[in-house]
DRENDREN-685855 format. One record per residue (C-alpha): residue in three letters; x, y, z; residue number from 0. Coordinates in Angstrom, 3 decimals, padded with zeros to 6 digits. Example, Ala and Ser with C-alpha at 12.3 -4.5 7.8 and 13.67 -1.06 7.14 Angstrom:
<'ala', <012.300, -004.500, 007.800>, 0>
<'ser', <013.670, -001.060, 007.140>, 1>
***
This chain:
<'met', <-029.271, 020.261, -065.281>, 0>
<'ala', <-031.706, 021.646, -062.804>, 1>
<'ser', <-030.950, 018.521, -060.380>, 2>
<'ser', <-026.981, 019.117, -060.376>, 3>
<'leu', <-027.631, 022.927, -059.628>, 4>
<'leu', <-029.654, 021.874, -056.748>, 5>
<'cys', <-027.164, 019.326, -055.728>, 6>
<'ala', <-023.911, 021.724, -056.115>, 7>
<'asn', <-025.984, 024.523, -053.855>, 8>
<'phe', <-027.058, 021.914, -051.470>, 9>
<'ala', <-023.402, 020.593, -051.230>, 10>
<'val', <-022.383, 024.128, -050.246>, 11>
<'leu', <-024.978, 024.944, -047.913>, 12>
<'trp', <-024.100, 021.830, -045.565>, 13>
<'leu', <-020.358, 022.969, -046.284>, 14>
<'val', <-021.148, 026.449, -045.208>, 15>
<'leu', <-023.325, 025.176, -042.105>, 16>
<'leu', <-020.482, 022.348, -041.018>, 17>
<'ser', <-017.760, 025.000, -040.863>, 18>
<'his', <-019.331, 026.841, -037.819>, 19>
<'phe', <-019.215, 023.670, -035.986>, 20>
<'ser', <-015.801, 022.714, -034.151>, 21>
<'leu', <-014.310, 019.312, -035.322>, 22>
<'ala', <-013.449, 017.449, -031.790>, 23>
<'trp', <-016.080, 016.988, -028.763>, 24>
<'ser', <-014.416, 015.103, -026.517>, 25>
<'val', <-013.368, 014.441, -022.922>, 26>
<'cys', <-009.683, 012.652, -021.441>, 27>
<'glu', <-008.937, 009.395, -022.790>, 28>
<'phe', <-008.112, 008.999, -019.102>, 29>
<'cys', <-010.903, 009.845, -016.890>, 30>
<'phe', <-013.654, 010.406, -019.566>, 31>
<'gly', <-014.357, 013.221, -017.909>, 32>
<'gly', <-014.478, 012.305, -014.415>, 33>
<'ala', <-011.506, 014.105, -013.465>, 34>
<'thr', <-012.191, 017.578, -014.725>, 35>
<'ser', <-012.986, 019.398, -011.421>, 36>
<'asp', <-009.797, 018.011, -010.200>, 37>
<'gly', <-007.913, 019.847, -012.708>, 38>
<'cys', <-008.016, 017.374, -015.720>, 39>
<'thr', <-008.178, 019.290, -018.836>, 40>
<'gly', <-008.157, 016.569, -021.356>, 41>
<'gln', <-004.544, 015.776, -021.686>, 42>
<'ala', <-002.566, 012.868, -020.322>, 43>
<'glu', <000.114, 015.435, -018.724>, 44>
<'thr', <-003.006, 017.203, -016.510>, 45>
<'cys', <-004.951, 014.345, -015.902>, 46>
<'pro', <-005.294, 013.035, -012.332>, 47>
<'trp', <-005.785, 010.061, -012.945>, 48>
<'gln', <-002.927, 009.510, -014.903>, 49>
<'thr', <-000.353, 011.868, -013.045>, 50>
<'ile', <-001.204, 010.273, -009.447>, 51>
<'ile', <-001.266, 006.911, -010.681>, 52>
<'ala', <002.101, 007.082, -012.480>, 53>
<'gln', <003.319, 008.669, -008.687>, 54>
<'asn', <002.205, 005.508, -006.745>, 55>
<'ala', <003.480, 003.402, -009.448>, 56>
<'ala', <006.849, 005.244, -008.898>, 57>
<'ile', <006.784, 004.815, -005.035>, 58>
<'val', <005.827, 001.088, -004.998>, 59>
<'thr', <008.670, 000.345, -007.742>, 60>
<'ala', <010.950, 002.257, -005.800>, 61>
<'gly', <010.754, 000.294, -002.833>, 62>
<'val', <011.493, 003.065, -000.433>, 63>
<'gly', <008.506, 003.455, 000.651>, 64>
<'gly', <006.425, 007.180, 000.294>, 65>
<'thr', <002.807, 008.812, 000.829>, 66>
<'leu', <000.446, 007.121, -001.184>, 67>
<'thr', <-002.288, 009.085, -002.747>, 68>
<'val', <-005.906, 007.793, -003.506>, 69>
<'leu', <-008.187, 010.658, -002.928>, 70>
<'lys', <-008.631, 011.979, -006.065>, 71>
<'val', <-008.345, 008.715, -008.272>, 72>
<'leu', <-010.828, 006.146, -006.239>, 73>
<'pro', <-014.578, 007.074, -004.830>, 74>
<'thr', <-014.861, 008.424, -001.394>, 75>
<'lys', <-016.519, 005.085, -000.200>, 76>
<'val', <-013.226, 003.234, -000.995>, 77>
<'cys', <-010.793, 006.208, 000.640>, 78>
<'arg', <-012.846, 005.636, 003.970>, 79>
<'phe', <-011.483, 002.571, 003.878>, 80>
<'leu', <-007.793, 003.459, 003.053>, 81>
<'thr', <-006.941, 005.342, 005.787>, 82>
<'arg', <-003.701, 007.616, 006.638>, 83>
<'pro', <-002.215, 004.643, 008.621>, 84>
<'val', <-003.231, 001.728, 006.255>, 85>
<'leu', <-001.665, 003.089, 002.876>, 86>
<'asp', <001.690, 004.044, 005.463>, 87>
<'ala', <001.413, 000.446, 005.852>, 88>
<'leu', <000.863, -000.583, 002.145>, 89>
<'ser', <003.620, 001.516, 001.107>, 90>
<'ala', <005.709, 000.407, 003.986>, 91>
<'leu', <005.400, -003.453, 003.074>, 92>
<'thr', <006.329, -002.684, -000.699>, 93>
<'ala', <009.523, -000.848, 000.685>, 94>
<'arg', <010.238, -004.431, 002.689>, 95>
<'pro', <013.677, -006.134, 001.292>, 96>
<'ser', <013.351, -009.993, 000.315>, 97>
<'pro', <013.078, -012.305, 003.176>, 98>
<'gly', <016.911, -012.993, 004.008>, 99>
<'thr', <018.285, -009.568, 003.418>, 100>
<'asp', <019.421, -007.447, 005.878>, 101>
<'phe', <019.054, -003.878, 006.656>, 102>
<'asp', <022.096, -001.835, 005.771>, 103>
<'pro', <021.777, 001.078, 008.014>, 104>
<'ser', <024.503, 003.109, 006.100>, 105>
<'gly', <023.718, 006.020, 004.634>, 106>
<'lys', <020.005, 005.912, 006.003>, 107>
<'thr', <018.416, 008.848, 007.847>, 108>
<'thr', <017.208, 008.433, 011.647>, 109>
<'ala', <013.947, 008.585, 010.586>, 110>
<'gln', <014.395, 005.891, 007.693>, 111>
<'val', <016.607, 003.429, 010.856>, 112>
<'lys', <012.943, 004.197, 013.008>, 113>
<'arg', <010.833, 003.046, 010.503>, 114>
<'glu', <012.892, -000.325, 010.063>, 115>
<'val', <012.772, -000.895, 014.017>, 116>
<'arg', <009.148, -000.344, 013.592>, 117>
<'met', <008.217, -002.643, 010.810>, 118>
<'gly', <010.848, -005.324, 012.673>, 119>
<'leu', <013.527, -005.488, 010.008>, 120>
<'phe', <016.100, -003.888, 012.317>, 121>
<'arg', <016.599, -004.662, 015.907>, 122>
<'lys', <016.474, -002.573, 018.675>, 123>
<'asp', <019.968, -003.212, 020.040>, 124>
<'asp', <021.538, -002.975, 016.374>, 125>
<'ala', <019.566, 000.486, 016.208>, 126>
<'leu', <020.852, 001.836, 018.981>, 127>
<'glu', <024.415, 000.764, 017.638>, 128>
<'trp', <024.353, 002.431, 015.028>, 129>
<'ile', <022.895, 006.009, 016.857>, 130>
<'gly', <025.834, 005.431, 019.972>, 131>
<'asp', <028.259, 005.345, 016.623>, 132>
<'lys', <026.592, 008.265, 014.943>, 133>
<'ile', <027.097, 010.559, 018.042>, 134>
<'ala', <030.716, 009.052, 018.162>, 135>
<'asp', <031.390, 010.326, 014.702>, 136>
<'val', <030.061, 013.631, 015.268>, 137>
<'asp', <032.755, 016.372, 016.827>, 138>
***
């Protein structure tokens, strides 16, 4: 009888002690606490390692080129090798049309046409003709 009472008191004591502790002490499951200085609060919606990678993937899969971001997701040592011109070149390579496909300037901006000329996908003569047509269309 005394041992069962002692057991019950012990169980109540443990219940009271454990009720004062938080049930979960964890870090983000994506960055494992590595991006807390960059604004990670532990949820996937705010973790830079999740959101920036999703943005970069959208840029690459869209095939239109864009500015890739690596500063918050890669170590500084690696970021020194991936300078802005290198990232722009990688983005431009992913935006290249498949071989044998001609560049169609209709509906493109002049910046997009200039980028295609710099990449060698659109001849300068054709670009000058396209610019001449655009100028002729302006009243």
